[in-house]
C-alpha positions in Angstrom: 0.0 -0.4 0.2 1.7 3.4 -0.9 2.2 5.2 1.8 3.4 9.0 2.7 6.7 8.6 1.0 4.8 7.9 -2.3 5.8 11.2 -3.6 9.4 10.8 -3.0 9.4 7.3 -4.3 8.4 9.0 -7.1 10.9 11.4 -7.5 13.4 8.9 -6.8 11.9 6.6 -10.0 12.3 9.3 -12.1 15.6 9.9 -11.6 16.8 6.4 -11.4 15.1 6.0 -15.1 17.2 9.2 -16.1 20.4 7.3 -14.8 19.1 4.4 -16.7 19.1 6.1 -19.7 21.4 8.4 -20.2 24.6 7.4 -17.5 27.2 7.1 -19.0 26.9 7.9 -22.7 25.6 11.5 -22.0 26.7 12.2 -18.3 29.5 10.4 -16.8 27.8 9.5 -13.6 25.0 8.6 -11.7 26.4 11.0 -9.5 25.5 13.9 -11.6 21.5 13.6 -11.9 19.5 14.4 -8.8 16.6 15.7 -6.8 17.7 19.5 -6.6 16.3 23.2 -7.0 17.7 25.3 -9.4 19.4 27.4 -6.6 20.8 24.4 -4.8 22.7 22.6 -7.8 25.6 21.1 -6.0 27.1 19.1 -8.7 24.0 18.1 -10.1 24.4 17.7 -13.9 21.0 17.2 -14.7 18.2 18.3 -12.1 14.7 17.1 -11.1 12.6 19.3 -8.6 9.2 19.0 -8.0 7.7 22.3 -8.3 4.0 21.9 -8.2 2.0 19.1 -6.5 -2.0 18.9 -6.9 -4.9 16.7 -5.9 -6.1 14.4 -9.2 -9.4 14.7 -10.5 -9.6 12.5 -12.2 -9.4 9.3 -9.8 -11.7 10.1 -6.6 -12.2 7.3 -4.2 -14.9 8.4 -1.9 -15.7 4.9 0.2 -14.7 3.2 2.4 -11.8 0.5 1.8 -12.6 -3.3 3.1 -9.0 -4.7 4.2 -10.2 -7.5 6.4 -13.3 -8.4 7.6 -13.2 -6.4 10.7 -11.2 -3.1 9.4 -12.0 -0.6 7.3 -9.4 2.4 6.0 -10.6 5.5 4.5 -10.2 5.9 0.8 -6.5 7.1 -0.4 -5.9 10.7 -2.1 -4.6 10.4 -5.3 -2.1 13.2 -6.6 -0.8 14.4 -9.8 2.7 15.7 -9.4 4.7 18.2 -11.5 8.6 18.7 -12.6 10.8 20.3 -13.9 13.6 18.5 -15.4 16.9 20.7 -16.2 20.1 20.3 -17.7 23.6 21.9 -15.7 26.2 21.4 -18.3 29.5 23.2 -17.7 31.9 24.5 -20.1 31.8 26.6 -23.6 28.7 28.0 -24.8 29.2 25.2 -27.7 29.4 22.0 -26.1 27.1 23.0 -23.2 24.5 23.9 -25.3 24.7 20.8 -27.4 25.4 18.3 -24.8 21.6 19.7 -23.2 20.1 19.9 -26.6 20.9 16.0 -27.2 20.1 15.5 -23.2 16.7 16.9 -23.7 15.6 15.2 -26.4 17.1 11.9 -24.9 14.9 12.3 -21.8 11.3 13.3 -24.4 12.4 10.4 -26.5 12.3 8.0 -23.1 9.2 9.0 -21.9 7.2 9.7 -25.7 7.9 5.8 -25.9 7.6 4.9 -22.3 4.9 6.9 -20.6 3.6 4.2 -17.8 6.7 3.8 -15.1 7.9 0.5 -15.6 6.4 -2.1 -13.4 3.3 0.2 -12.5 0.1 -0.1 -14.4 -1.5 3.3 -13.6 1.4 5.6 -13.0 2.0 8.3 -16.1 4.6 10.4 -17.0 3.5 12.8 -19.6 5.0 16.3 -21.3 3.1 19.2 -20.5 2.0 22.0 -23.3 3.3 24.7 -21.6 3.8 28.2 -23.1 7.2 29.8 -23.0 5.9 32.6 -20.7 4.1 30.0 -18.1 7.9 28.1 -18.0 9.5 31.3 -17.0 7.1 32.8 -14.5 8.2 29.1 -13.1 11.6 29.7 -13.5 11.3 32.5 -10.8 14.4 31.9 -8.8 16.3 35.4 -8.5 19.3 36.0 -11.0 20.1 32.7 -11.9 18.7 32.9 -15.8 16.4 30.9 -17.2 17.6 27.4 -18.8 15.7 25.1 -20.9 13.8 22.9 -19.4 11.6 20.1 -19.7 8.1 20.1 -17.6 6.0 16.8 -16.6 3.1 16.1 -14.9 3.4 12.0 -12.6 -0.2 10.8 -12.2 -2.3 9.2 -10.1 0.2 9.3 -7.2 -1.8 7.4 -4.8 -1.3 8.2 -0.7 -3.3 5.8 1.1 -5.0 7.0 4.6 -3.6 5.6 7.9 -7.1 6.0 9.1 -9.1 3.1 9.8 -12.6 1.7 11.9 -13.2 -1.3 13.2 -16.8 -2.7 11.6 -18.8 -5.5 12.1 -20.1 -8.0 9.7 -23.6 -9.3 9.8 -23.6 -12.3 11.9 -27.2 -14.0 11.4 -30.0 -12.7 9.2 -33.8 -13.7 9.6 -36.5 -13.1 7.7 -39.7 -13.2 9.0 -43.1 -14.1 6.9 -46.8 -13.1 7.5 -49.9 -14.1 6.3 -52.8 -11.5 5.9 -56.0 -12.2 6.3 -58.3 -10.8 3.2 -55.3 -11.3 1.0 
């Protein structure tokens, strides 16, 4: 059952996939890929930044979930997680730009070909259609110049409720039939 770690687990899955498809061909070491804010990238060459969390409106469970004959848990919450993936290559402009564009292209290609997470039957990753203006607004990190980034939505991420209640099942059922006169 997915618990409160589901958000962190999703970010780790993205990082793991990026390491598998980019190291060592495009990024030399796996340590160069990680979760980070554009302001605090400390040695990261490709950063994955969770910038928003929203309730996923397409999947909503309202009913209690039976976990045993005597216990029910409250319904889970389903979320959409929004990530910005940004390359931070260093070096001369020509080399850096080419490497960043190749890396972004490879990420787009992979997630287009594999929109469902491996081993997950419903967790989907989708490239967002955001305007340049919206992307620049999201990239509001002080004096940091805007860098070409990819914006993805991952959903539905499920977090099960920790609340439960005891229930009793019907153990006996009786029916009494009476005959009425005049009918």
